[in-house]
C-alpha positions as CSV (number, residue, x, y, z in Angstrom):
1,M,117.6,156.7,123.4
2,V,114.9,153.6,123.6
3,P,115.3,151.7,126.9
4,D,115.1,147.8,127.1
5,P,111.9,146.3,127.1
6,R,113.8,143.4,129.0
7,A,114.4,145.5,131.7
8,F,111.6,146.0,132.5
9,F,110.1,142.8,131.8
10,P,112.8,139.5,132.9
11,G,110.2,137.1,131.6
12,A,108.6,138.3,128.9
13,Y,111.2,136.7,126.5
14,R,112.2,133.5,128.4
15,N,111.7,130.6,126.1
16,P,109.1,129.1,127.6
17,F,110.5,125.2,126.2
18,P,114.3,125.4,126.2
19,M,115.4,121.9,124.6
20,R,119.4,121.8,125.3
21,P,121.4,121.0,121.9
22,W,122.3,117.3,122.4
23,A,118.5,116.7,123.1
24,L,117.4,118.6,119.7
25,A,120.1,116.6,118.2
26,L,119.3,113.3,119.2
27,L,115.3,114.1,118.5
28,F,116.5,114.4,114.9
29,S,118.9,112.0,114.7
30,H,115.7,109.2,116.3
31,L,113.4,111.6,113.3
32,A,115.7,110.3,111.0
33,V,115.9,107.3,111.5
34,V,112.2,106.1,111.7
35,A,112.4,108.3,108.2
36,V,114.9,105.8,106.1
37,G,113.7,102.5,108.3
38,L,109.6,103.6,106.8
39,E,110.8,104.1,103.3
40,A,113.1,100.9,103.4
41,R,110.1,98.9,104.7
42,A,108.3,100.0,101.8
43,Q,110.9,99.3,99.0
44,S,112.0,96.0,100.9
45,R,108.3,94.4,99.3
46,P,108.8,91.8,96.9
47,P,106.8,91.0,94.4
48,R,104.5,88.7,94.9
49,G,103.1,85.8,92.8
50,S,106.4,86.0,91.1
51,M,104.6,85.4,87.0
52,T,100.6,86.0,86.6
53,A,101.1,83.3,83.9
54,R,101.2,80.9,86.4
55,M,98.1,81.2,88.4
56,T,94.4,81.6,87.1
57,C,92.5,84.6,86.5
58,S,90.6,84.1,89.8
59,E,93.5,83.9,91.9
60,A,95.4,86.5,90.6
61,M,92.3,88.9,91.5
62,A,91.7,87.4,95.0
63,L,95.4,87.7,95.6
64,V,95.1,91.5,94.7
65,R,91.5,91.7,96.6
66,N,92.7,90.2,99.4
67,E,96.1,91.7,99.8
68,G,94.3,95.5,99.1
69,D,97.6,96.2,98.1
70,V,100.6,93.6,96.3
71,V,103.4,94.5,94.2
72,I,103.3,91.6,91.1
73,A,106.0,90.7,88.8
74,A,102.9,90.9,85.8
75,G,105.1,91.2,82.1
76,S,108.2,92.9,81.9
77,A,108.6,94.1,85.1
78,P,107.0,94.9,88.8
79,E,103.8,96.9,88.9
80,R,101.9,97.9,92.4
81,F,98.9,96.5,92.0
82,V,95.0,97.8,94.4
83,S,92.1,96.5,94.7
84,N,89.7,99.2,94.4
85,P,91.0,103.2,93.3
86,G,90.1,104.9,96.4
87,Q,93.3,103.3,97.7
88,C,95.5,105.6,95.3
89,S,96.5,109.3,96.5
90,A,94.5,112.0,95.9
91,S,96.8,113.3,93.1
92,E,96.8,109.6,91.0
93,I,94.9,108.5,88.6
94,A,93.6,105.0,88.7
95,E,93.9,102.3,85.6
96,L,92.2,99.0,85.6
97,R,94.8,96.7,84.8
98,F,94.7,93.6,82.5
99,A,97.4,90.9,83.8
100,P,98.0,87.7,81.0
101,T,96.6,84.5,83.5
102,R,97.0,81.1,82.4
103,D,93.6,80.5,81.7
104,N,92.7,84.4,80.5
105,P,95.1,86.1,78.6
106,Q,93.6,89.2,79.3
107,C,93.2,88.9,83.3
108,P,92.1,92.2,84.7
109,I,93.2,92.0,88.2
110,G,92.9,95.1,89.5
111,Y,93.7,99.1,89.6
112,H,97.8,100.7,89.1
113,C,98.3,104.3,90.5
114,R,99.6,106.7,88.4
115,E,100.6,110.8,88.1
116,P,98.0,112.4,85.4
117,G,100.0,113.4,82.7
118,F,99.8,117.4,82.0
119,E,96.5,117.2,79.3
120,E,94.6,115.3,81.9
121,W,94.1,117.8,84.5
122,N,90.8,119.2,84.5
123,W,91.8,122.8,84.8
């Protein structure tokens, strides 16, 4: 029969960071509240410039350039535009997007970040 090693080394198996169950539950509940709050804040941004057709091309381009990241209702549905391709995540592709404005039917107002399709990956 093998002797119990805890009998020879009583402090070796002690948890150096004991945490009570209620403290752990409190920690996870705070983390959940913060995560939900950040998600809700990101989704609650209303579309700016309800229609690009009311703006001139230079005004629409300046809006995206100054904000850096803006949701604009350009056409049928709100879309997120960024001022440069570096604002897309590493797994996304930046596409230059055009929107109709008061003085230009094809105004290049900024970039749209999207996930690439299977055929677009460089294997």
